[in-house]
C-alpha positions in Angstrom: 31.2 47.3 2.2 31.5 46.5 -1.5 34.2 43.9 -0.7 31.6 42.2 1.6 29.1 41.9 -1.3 31.8 40.7 -3.6 32.7 37.9 -1.2 29.0 37.0 -0.6 28.4 36.9 -4.4 31.4 34.6 -4.9 30.3 32.2 -2.2 26.7 32.1 -3.6 28.1 31.4 -7.1 30.3 28.6 -5.9 27.4 27.1 -3.9 25.1 27.2 -6.9 27.8 25.8 -9.2 28.6 22.9 -6.9 24.9 22.2 -6.1 23.9 22.2 -9.8 26.9 19.9 -10.5 25.7 17.6 -7.8 22.2 17.5 -9.2 23.5 16.7 -12.7 25.6 13.9 -11.3 22.6 12.5 -9.3 20.4 12.5 -12.4 23.1 10.9 -14.5 23.7 8.2 -11.9 20.0 7.5 -11.8 19.6 8.5 -8.2 17.2 11.3 -9.0 14.5 11.2 -11.6 14.6 13.5 -14.6 11.4 15.5 -15.2 10.1 13.1 -17.8 10.7 10.1 -15.5 8.8 11.8 -12.6 5.6 11.9 -14.7 2.8 9.7 -13.4 3.2 6.1 -14.2 0.1 4.1 -14.6 0.1 0.8 -12.8 -3.5 -0.4 -13.4 -6.4 0.9 -15.3 -10.0 -0.1 -16.2 -13.3 1.0 -17.7 -16.4 1.4 -15.4 -19.4 -0.9 -16.0 -22.8 -0.5 -14.5 -24.1 -2.6 -11.6 -27.1 -1.0 -9.7 -26.7 2.3 -11.6 -25.2 3.5 -14.9 -21.6 4.2 -14.3 -19.0 5.1 -17.0 -15.5 6.4 -17.6 -12.0 5.2 -16.9 -10.2 4.7 -13.6 -6.4 4.3 -13.3 -3.9 3.9 -10.5 -0.9 6.1 -10.9 2.3 6.6 -9.0 3.7 10.1 -8.8 6.6 11.3 -6.6 6.5 8.0 -4.6 2.7 8.4 -3.9 -0.1 6.4 -5.4 -3.4 7.8 -6.5 -6.7 6.5 -8.0 -7.8 8.8 -10.8 -11.1 9.0 -12.7 -11.0 10.6 -16.1 -13.2 13.5 -17.2 -15.7 11.1 -18.8 -16.5 9.5 -15.4 -20.2 9.6 -14.5 -22.4 7.8 -12.0 -25.8 8.4 -10.5 -26.1 10.4 -7.3 -26.9 8.4 -4.1 -26.6 8.4 -0.4 -23.4 7.5 1.3 -21.3 6.9 -1.8 -17.7 5.7 -1.4 -14.8 4.8 -3.6 -13.5 1.4 -2.8 -10.9 -1.1 -4.0 -12.2 -4.6 -4.2 -10.5 -8.0 -4.3 -12.6 -9.4 -7.1 -12.5 -8.2 -10.7 -16.3 -8.5 -11.1 -18.6 -7.3 -8.4 -22.2 -8.2 -7.5 -24.9 -5.5 -7.4 -25.0 -5.7 -3.6 -24.0 -7.7 -0.5 -20.3 -6.9 -0.5 -18.4 -8.5 2.4 -16.2 -6.2 4.5 -13.1 -8.3 4.3 -13.2 -8.1 0.5 -12.8 -4.3 0.1 -11.1 -1.2 1.4 -12.7 2.2 1.4 -10.5 5.0 -0.1 -12.8 7.9 0.4 -16.3 9.3 0.0 -17.0 10.0 -3.7 -16.1 13.6 -4.3 -18.6 14.2 -7.1 -20.7 12.1 -9.5 -19.1 13.2 -12.7 -15.8 14.4 -14.0 -12.1 14.1 -13.3 -11.1 13.4 -9.7 -8.3 11.9 -7.7 -8.0 9.9 -4.5 -4.8 9.1 -2.5 -4.1 5.5 -1.9 -2.4 4.8 1.5 1.0 3.2 1.4 -0.1 0.3 3.6 -2.5 -1.0 0.9 -1.1 -3.8 -1.2 -2.5 -3.1 -4.7 -1.7 -6.7 -5.7 -4.6 -7.8 -3.5 -7.2 -5.7 -5.3 -8.6 -6.3 -8.8 -11.2 -3.6 -9.2 -12.4 -0.1 -8.1 -16.0 0.5 -7.3 -18.5 3.2 -6.5 -20.4 1.8 -3.5 -23.3 2.9 -1.4 -22.4 2.0 2.1 -25.9 2.7 3.5 -27.6 0.1 1.3 -24.5 -2.1 0.5 -25.1 -1.5 -3.2 -22.5 -1.4 -6.0 -23.3 1.5 -8.3 -20.6 0.5 -10.8 -17.1 -0.9 -10.9 -14.0 -1.0 -13.1 -11.9 -4.2 -13.3 -8.3 -3.1 -13.1 -5.6 -4.5 -15.4 -1.9 -3.8 -15.7 -1.2 -0.9 -18.1 1.7 1.1 -19.6 2.8 4.7 -19.0 -0.1 6.9 -18.2 -0.9 9.6 -20.7 -1.0 13.1 -19.2 
């Protein structure tokens, strides 16, 4: 019985040793990201400006573990309203109202009117086609506020 545990322990140790060696080789070969490289990388960022309603804070698009997200910082704030959505828009500057459906894509309903929040960006959305993010009231086709997006460096965590 003790011999069985000894053999199982030896097999486990060899497996761990070869697996960790493989992981080290993958990291060194650049096939796997090291922990510092897997931090969120900011692709675009911008500061909200008011349109129909006061809106403030920062928005940024980040890439993390092969997924993309739109994040609002803790200083984000907008007025409450009916049917509020977070959208990506083709133009850098938006009118107060009258958005055309072909010019934007809806990411999600707005989670809350203030504070840090995050929205997943579907992989089928080509971010090169969108130059701003907006808080938009679908019911009245009114832009509460928007943030022109510009290319940026590594996101700060």
